[in-house]
GUDOVEX-217105 format. One line per 10 residues: number of its first residue (from 1); their letters; for each residue x, y, z of N, C-alpha, C. Coordinates in steps of 0.001 Angstrom, whole numbers, plus 500000, padded with zeros to 6 digits. Example, Ala and Ser with C-alpha at 12.3 -4.5 7.8 and 13.67 -1.06 7.14 Angstrom:
// residues 2
1> as> 513190:494310:507800:512300:495500:507800:513200:496700:507800; 512850:497750:507080:513670:498940:507140:512900:500030:507870
// end
This chain:
// residues 269
1> msfpltnwdi> 633599:511870:081040:633137:512010:079651:632432:513347:079489; 632783:514077:078451:632175:515384:078221:630748:515222:077713; 629903:516160:078077:628485:516123:077696:628318:516895:076394; 627804:516269:075306:627663:516972:074033:626759:518195:074149; 627019:519164:073290:626163:520340:073240:624755:519940:072822; 623745:520576:073417:622388:520381:072926:622221:521185:071649; 621177:520853:070891:620937:521616:069661:620617:523066:069962; 620086:523330:071173:619796:524718:071518:621097:525468:071811; 622124:524772:072356:623452:525382:072492:624055:525619:071107; 623867:524638:070215:624382:524774:068855:623747:525970:068166
11> lqllrtgdae> 622448:526158:068376:621765:527304:067776:622346:528616:068285; 622690:528656:069566:623280:529870:070117:624622:530163:069455; 625419:529112:069200:626693:529312:068513:626474:529732:067062; 625404:529225:066441:625092:529656:065080:624751:531147:065046; 624143:531607:066128:623759:533021:066186:624946:533925:066516; 625827:533445:067388:626854:534336:067938:628280:533925:067616; 628493:532712:067098:629851:532225:066883:630518:532823:065663; 631832:532578:065562:632561:533044:064387:632308:532082:063229; 632906:532356:062068:632630:531575:060860:633008:530103:061043; 634131:529832:061713:634568:528453:061916:633614:527698:062840
21> qrsgmlgeiv> 633168:528359:063898:632223:527725:064812:630891:527455:064125; 630417:528413:063352:629144:528249:062651:629216:527081:061672; 630340:526969:060959:630509:525876:060006:630514:524529:060714; 631209:524448:061856:631261:523202:062610:629915:522798:063167; 629179:523755:063685:627869:523455:064248:626881:523016:063160; 626948:523680:062005:626069:523277:060906:626408:521861:060463; 627702:521530:060458:628115:520181:060080:627526:519131:061005; 627463:519413:062305:626865:518467:063260:625385:518251:062954; 624695:519334:062642:623265:519229:062349:623032:518434:061071; 623844:518699:060039:623681:517999:058766:623943:516503:058938
31> tiygpplfal> 624955:516138:059724:625312:514732:059907:624157:513937:060498; 623458:514499:061469:622360:513782:062125:621051:513910:061363; 620775:515104:060842:619448:515356:060265:619395:515200:058745; 620553:515127:058073:620548:514928:056626:619845:513646:056205; 620209:512489:056781:619539:511231:056386:618031:511213:056612; 617513:511656:057786:616047:511633:057930:615341:512584:056980; 615960:513715:056660:615334:514613:055682:615346:513986:054288; 616398:513237:053980:616433:512504:052706:615278:511506:052647; 615089:510757:053743:613992:509786:053776:612641:510478:053646; 612517:511636:054267:611273:512403:054171:611036:512856:052737
41> arhegqgals> 612099:513274:052056:611965:513686:050652:611538:512511:049784; 612091:511325:050059:611700:510142:049294:610218:509813:049530; 609766:509996:050759:608364:509719:051071:607450:510732:050399; 607770:511994:050553:606912:513047:050021:606960:513101:048497; 608090:512694:047914:608212:512704:046449:607378:511640:045781; 606987:510601:046527:606109:509529:046035:606593:508955:044704; 607915:508738:044620:608490:508139:043422:608839:509128:042332; 608418:510378:042474:608698:511382:041436:610094:511975:041569; 610721:511801:042728:612060:512339:042950:613064:511189:043014; 614118:511296:042219:615180:510298:042265:616016:510495:043523
51> rqdcedvigd> 616901:509544:043798:617793:509701:044943:618674:510936:044774; 619113:511188:043523:619926:512382:043284:619118:513655:043498; 617850:513640:043091:616972:514787:043348:616892:515072:044848; 616746:514003:045627:616606:514171:047079:617892:514720:047692; 619043:514252:047222:620309:514806:047700:620396:516291:047345; 619980:516626:046128:620046:518021:045676:619163:518929:046511; 617939:518488:046781:617011:519351:047509:617475:519542:048951; 618084:518523:049539:618597:518684:050898:619773:519651:050909; 620655:519525:049911:621759:520476:049813:621262:521898:049667; 620242:522085:048822:619662:523415:048636:618996:523921:049917
61> fflkcvqedv> 618348:523006:050637:617684:523393:051876:618689:523895:052916; 619765:523158:053117:620744:523587:054113:621480:524853:053665; 621624:525024:052361:622195:526275:051868:621272:527442:052213; 619982:527239:052037:619000:528275:052408:619065:528542:053912; 619244:527465:054690:619334:527626:056152:620484:528557:056531; 621596:528428:055812:622752:529281:056091:622503:530702:055619; 622004:530829:054400:621840:532154:053799:620760:532980:054484; 619720:532310:054978:618583:533039:055539:618383:532775:057036; 619368:532179:057694:619315:531932:059143:618061:531164:059553; 617658:530190:058740:616434:529444:059014:616536:528675:060329
71> ieradpakgr> 617649:527961:060532:617793:527116:061716:617729:527937:062990; 618218:529150:062916:618289:529990:064112:616914:530444:064606; 615867:530183:063827:614513:530555:064239:613873:529489:065129; 614540:528361:065290:613973:527280:066112:613793:527746:067549; 612714:527249:068172:612387:527647:069538:612070:526391:070346; 612863:526078:071397:612612:524869:072175:611236:524838:072823; 610619:525995:072989:609286:526038:073600:608213:525501:072651; 608565:525366:071371:607587:524938:070377:607752:523489:069946; 608606:522732:070636:608706:521307:070330:610081:520867:069882; 610150:519605:069460:611420:518994:069069:612069:519716:067905
81> frnflarsfk> 613382:519698:067933:614143:520353:066872:613883:519689:065515; 613792:518344:065503:613592:517665:064221:612240:518004:063617; 611233:518268:064467:609919:518651:063928:609953:520039:063313; 610737:520938:063935:610918:522261:063339:611576:522138:061966; 612658:521332:061891:613342:521155:060611:612419:520518:059580; 611634:519534:059996:610743:518843:059063:609704:519798:058487; 609124:520647:059336:608133:521613:058837:608769:522573:057835; 609943:523067:058177:610635:523995:057283:610994:523304:055969; 611438:522047:056085:611857:521312:054890:610675:520984:053988; 609543:520607:054557:608374:520291:053732:607939:521499:052910
91> nfllnwirdr> 607933:522668:053529:607571:523887:052792:608582:524160:051681; 609859:523989:052020:610908:524216:051027:610782:523221:049882; 610484:521950:050213:610389:520908:049190:609264:521199:048204; 608121:521652:048700:607010:521971:047805:607410:523054:046801; 608085:524094:047309:608534:525162:046418:609608:524676:045452; 610467:523799:045935:611550:523269:045111:610992:522457:043950; 609999:521604:044238:609381:520788:043187:608651:521682:042185; 607958:522700:042695:607246:523628:041810:608217:524364:040895; 609314:524834:041470:610301:525554:040670:610955:524633:039651; 611169:523378:040030:611805:522438:039108:610914:522148:037916
101> saksrspsgg> 609612:522089:038168:608692:521822:037062:608570:523016:036124; 608893:524196:036636:608792:525406:035820:610033:525647:034988; 611163:525091:035426:612403:525291:034672:613342:524129:034936; 614261:523917:034036:615233:522842:034202:616223:523220:035284; 616515:522275:036170:617452:522517:037263:618782:521852:036963; 619853:522492:037396:621169:521874:037353:621494:521389:038759; 622410:520411:038919:622755:519929:040254:623182:521065:041160; 622741:521009:042423:622976:522129:043327:624420:522266:043748; 625100:521125:044067:626503:521195:044494:626663:522166:045640; 627766:522911:045644:627923:524032:046551:628219:523657:047980
111> llslhnlidk> 627231:523852:048857:627465:523822:050300:628040:522507:050798; 627460:521392:050437:627904:520132:051016:627466:518964:050146; 628154:517851:050312:627782:516628:049618:627223:515647:050640; 626024:515158:050395:625377:514227:051315:625519:512784:050865; 626267:512571:049779:626290:511245:049177:626769:510177:050158; 627843:510445:050881:628369:509438:051812:627387:509141:052935; 626733:510201:053456:625741:509996:054509:624580:509145:054002; 624126:509441:052794:622985:508722:052226:623368:507283:051910; 624545:507108:051309:624986:505788:050890:625190:504864:052089; 625626:505427:053207:625917:504626:054393:624686:503873:054893
121> hgrkleplag> 623520:504510:054846:622304:503884:055365:621548:503083:054313; 621856:503326:053031:621289:502523:051959:619771:502455:051962; 619255:501229:051839:617807:501036:051676:617009:501395:052916; 617669:501571:054069:616940:501929:055277:616359:503339:055197; 616814:504138:054231:616273:505481:054062:615002:505485:053221; 614677:504351:052626:613468:504281:051809:612243:504119:052712; 611163:504844:052411:609934:504697:053218:609434:503258:053212; 608927:502804:054346:608370:501460:054446:606909:501465:054032; 606417:500318:053624:605013:500209:053221:604102:500603:054374; 603173:501507:054102:602220:501940:055110:602760:502938:056114
131> esadetldrv> 603973:503381:055934:604604:504307:056873:604247:505745:056510; 603825:506530:057499:603509:507939:057248:604799:508743:057134; 604666:509988:056691:605842:510858:056566:606515:511062:057924; 605710:511293:058966:606273:511503:060302:606959:510241:060820; 606383:509087:060537:606992:507825:060973:608309:507584:060259; 608365:507915:058969:609617:507787:058223:610686:508703:058803; 610303:509951:059041:611247:510920:059613:611784:510437:060957; 610894:510008:061848:611309:509591:063189:612196:508355:063140; 611830:507378:062320:612621:506146:062238:614039:506422:061753; 614169:507200:060682:615499:507438:060125:616294:508410:060992
141> frlslfdtap> 615606:509341:061654:616311:510194:062614:616950:509341:063701; 616191:508398:064254:616731:507551:065329:617887:506691:064831; 617772:506205:063604:618862:505439:063007:620107:506300:062843; 619914:507515:062321:621036:508422:062093:621687:508840:063399; 620858:509134:064408:621402:509555:065696:622191:508420:066342; 621628:507205:066321:622349:506087:066931:623677:505858:066227; 623709:506038:064913:624933:505762:064163:626050:506754:064479; 625711:507923:065007:626753:508887:065381:627379:508539:066736; 626675:507740:067556:627140:507477:068918:628452:506701:068983; 628650:505620:068190:629926:504904:068285:631129:505778:067957
151> gafekscrst> 630988:506648:066938:632102:507527:066606:632431:508492:067730; 631381:509032:068366:631595:509942:069492:632206:509203:070677; 631753:507962:070897:632290:507164:072001:633746:506782:071738; 634041:506434:070507:635427:506113:070129:636344:507312:070382; 635894:508480:069982:636693:509691:070183:636957:509938:071664; 635918:509743:072492:636068:509938:073926:637064:508943:074518; 636956:507672:074105:637868:506651:074621:639301:506892:074163; 639462:507293:072925:640809:507580:072417:641465:508717:073193; 640675:509714:073549:641230:510887:074229:641783:510539:075608; 641340:509411:076174:641816:508989:077492:642645:507707:077416
161> gqekkycaym> 643040:507331:076195:643872:506147:076028:643178:504841:076353; 641852:504774:076131:641086:503584:076483:640447:502941:075251; 641232:502842:074173:640716:502253:072947:640242:500813:073158; 640958:500063:074017:640593:498652:074229:639193:498532:074835; 638855:499452:075701:637515:499435:076299:636458:499629:075218; 636690:500577:074336:635769:500832:073229:635629:499589:072354; 636765:498992:071990:636747:497826:071112:635996:496655:071744; 636283:496403:073016:635639:495274:073689:634133:495472:073782; 633699:496682:074126:632271:496946:074254:631560:496815:072910; 632104:497437:071881:631465:497376:070573:631407:495939:070061
171> sreiipkqgg> 632502:495205:070254:632563:493827:069764:631624:492904:070534; 631397:493213:071796:630579:492351:072648:629090:492682:072570; 628738:493982:072537:627332:494346:072740:626656:495079:071581; 627408:495675:070694:626770:496440:069610:626804:495677:068290; 627982:495314:067835:628121:494674:066523:627343:493363:066420; 627370:492480:067433:626577:491242:067312:625074:491496:067166; 624545:492486:067906:623108:492784:067816:622759:493353:066445; 623621:494240:065923:623329:494817:064619:623514:493817:063490; 624453:492910:063661:624756:491970:062588:624061:490637:062690; 623350:490403:063802:622679:489126:063959:623650:487977:064160
181> trepsyeala> 624772:488241:064832:625781:487224:065067:625913:486947:066565; 626602:485871:066903:626789:485498:068314:627840:486396:068949; 627601:486824:070186:628569:487674:070869:629806:486877:071259; 630998:487449:071150:632224:486733:071524:632331:486595:073036; 633043:485606:073476:633247:485386:074903:634248:486399:075449; 634231:486576:076774:635225:487436:077400:636631:486890:077171; 636757:485581:077165:638065:484978:076918:638600:485364:075545; 637723:485279:074533:638138:485628:073174:638506:487106:073070; 637738:487959:073744:638018:489396:073696:639324:489733:074415; 639592:489039:075512:640841:489274:076242:642034:488972:075351
191> eqygfpseda> 641959:487882:074619:643055:487521:073719:643131:488476:072527; 641972:488833:072008:641934:489676:070810:642476:491072:071058; 642131:491665:072197:642495:493052:072445:643579:493236:073513; 644125:492142:074029:645245:492249:074940:644898:492608:076373; 643731:492170:076860:643384:492366:078269:644095:491308:079109; 644414:491639:080369:645126:490665:081205:644274:489484:081646; 642932:489654:081665:642071:488570:082138:640650:488776:081635; 639839:487713:081785:638425:487817:081434:637718:488814:082348; 638093:488837:083631:637482:489787:084568:637737:491218:084133; 638931:491481:083611:639272:492829:083152:638392:493234:081973
201> vgravrtard> 638116:492269:081088:637210:492546:079964:635812:492862:080480; 635331:492060:081433:633995:492275:081983:633853:493649:082610; 634855:494062:083364:634808:495392:083993:634794:496485:082930; 635625:496312:081903:635689:497314:080840:634361:497423:080100; 633744:496291:079821:632472:496287:079090:631369:496929:079930; 631324:496617:081219:630289:497201:082078:630460:498716:082204; 631701:499157:082351:631959:500599:082420:631572:501279:081112; 631964:500649:080006:631658:501218:078697:630152:501269:078457; 629436:500263:078947:627986:500236:078768:627341:501469:079416; 627775:501784:080626:627242:502953:081323:627620:504245:080594
211> efrylllali> 628867:504324:080144:629337:505534:079466:628633:505721:078123; 628414:504622:077402:627734:504711:076104:626287:505142:076299; 625646:504618:077333:624275:505020:077627:624214:506514:077943; 625152:506981:078743:625223:508402:079105:625387:509258:077843; 626270:508836:076960:626520:509603:075748:625301:509597:074827; 624661:508424:074695:623484:508336:073831:622345:509193:074373; 622162:509205:075689:621150:510070:076288:621449:511535:075996; 622739:511887:076032:623118:513265:075753:622808:513636:074307; 623066:512721:073388:622758:512984:071979:621249:513123:071777; 620486:512273:072438:619028:512346:072325:618510:513658:072896
221> aqdsvssidv> 619133:514115:073979:618702:515366:074614:618865:516559:073685; 619752:516429:072679:619930:517520:071727:618634:517860:071010; 617805:516835:070798:616595:517023:069994:615337:517119:070839; 615417:516736:072102:614217:516574:072916:613873:517838:073703; 612669:517862:074251:612187:519049:074948:612005:518836:076446; 612158:517580:076925:611999:517311:078347:612715:516029:078704; 612951:515801:080015:613605:514572:080460:612730:513356:080172; 611420:513515:080255:610508:512412:079944:610619:512044:078471; 610709:513046:077623:610873:512830:076194:612181:512094:075913; 613250:512468:076624:614559:511834:076434:614484:510344:076760
231> qaefklvlat> 613873:509998:077885:613792:508597:078295:612962:507772:077313; 611872:508337:076835:611033:507622:075868:611785:507416:074557; 612481:508457:074113:613239:508368:072870:614400:507388:072991; 615000:507321:074176:616152:506436:074376:615796:504993:074007; 614659:504520:074462:614244:503151:074158:614008:502961:072660; 613422:503973:072023:613140:503878:070595:614415:503947:069765; 615357:504788:070182:616630:504894:069465:617403:503579:069561; 617430:502983:070752:618109:501693:070918:617457:500626:070043; 616128:500562:070066:615422:499550:069287:615694:499714:067797; 615748:500960:067336:616003:501224:065913:617453:500948:065566
241> glhhdgpplv> 618373:501444:066395:619799:501311:066088:620306:499892:066153; 619717:499055:067017:620186:497686:067185:619344:496682:066407; 618376:497172:065657:617504:496280:064894:618291:495601:063787; 618110:494305:063665:618769:493532:062601:617717:492984:061656; 617835:493355:060368:616848:492855:059410:617502:492393:058120; 618746:491995:058208:619417:491573:056990:620498:490561:057283; 621418:490331:056312:622503:489375:056495:623502:489882:057520; 624427:489044:057971:625432:489478:058935:626172:490715:058484; 626631:491491:059455:627321:492753:059221:628486:492578:058272; 628654:493511:057355:629774:493476:056415:630740:494592:056742
251> esrsgwfsrl> 631946:494537:056154:632998:495456:056531:632684:496899:056180; 631856:497132:055194:631573:498501:054774:630486:499158:055603; 630124:498538:056726:629003:499026:057525:629072:500523:057792; 630125:501000:058415:630263:502410:058765:631718:502713:059017; 632035:504010:059075:633408:504398:059340:633916:503865:060661; 633055:503920:061705:633500:503443:063013:633760:501953:062997; 633018:501195:062163:633215:499754:062111:634551:499425:061446; 634884:500137:060382:636168:499927:059716:637320:500252:060647; 637183:501351:061403:638249:501719:062340:638379:500684:063446; 637246:500129:063873:637281:499119:064930:638056:497895:064470
261> rgmvrqpar> 637823:497477:063255:638552:496323:062725:640042:496604:062694; 640412:497860:062420:641823:498205:062368:642496:498176:063716; 641698:498237:064801:642272:498223:066152:642479:496809:066687; 641951:495829:065985:642038:494456:066469:643498:494049:066597; 643832:493509:067752:645196:493071:068012:645515:491853:067163; 646577:491935:066394:646964:490808:065542:647525:489693:066417; 647119:488462:066200:647630:487350:067009:649113:487123:066776; 649781:486700:067850:651216:486444:067733:651438:485230:066838; 652504:485314:066058:652830:484193:065160:653945:483348:065765
// end
């Protein structure tokens, strides 16, 4: 399994890469950090900013990052990448609100649309009662980061022709925890995905568990400043990503969930 680039590697590509590389790297940053910045805007706006306002200000912020090389100023010696982004965003947000009060603003549009990212997490992006701005940022960052892991794991499994391993692991260990449902038996998974035996399912799930952990640690390392920080964050990311606080999982959960359903082996008639 390939090891994902750290955010500090991504920053180097932003500094030295061609236009296509820079666009791709910025897209990775927006995918993970867009939702927590949205939640931070909702917290700091204290009800004065609508959801559309928050989408607009994030779009404007990332546009500024591109135009003025803001992201490239990050320094791993000064702490986590998300804290650097949060500090930069808070300053930008204050100016954005001030400018908006001085003149009428039109929708920002332009660089990117965050609507799908925001809509995917729904009410989980709203600040919780008694939650500080930093707590909101950290919680939604961990949620956003965990949500990118299944897609990355699916891509890795597909590249080696091991889609069944991905399906069995997600169906056995991730989806039941997130949805508050009972995990399927190895027998059921063997029939569902076409494994030759229950033992084969067990081996696939155990292998996938190790590989998913490795990948999630790699994603966490993108934002962290030390191995100790990575291990501490790993437990928090798992707790946040697997937390269930609502009704059973529905089909619109995420793109990876819809694709997983499409891989289910149809029973013979």
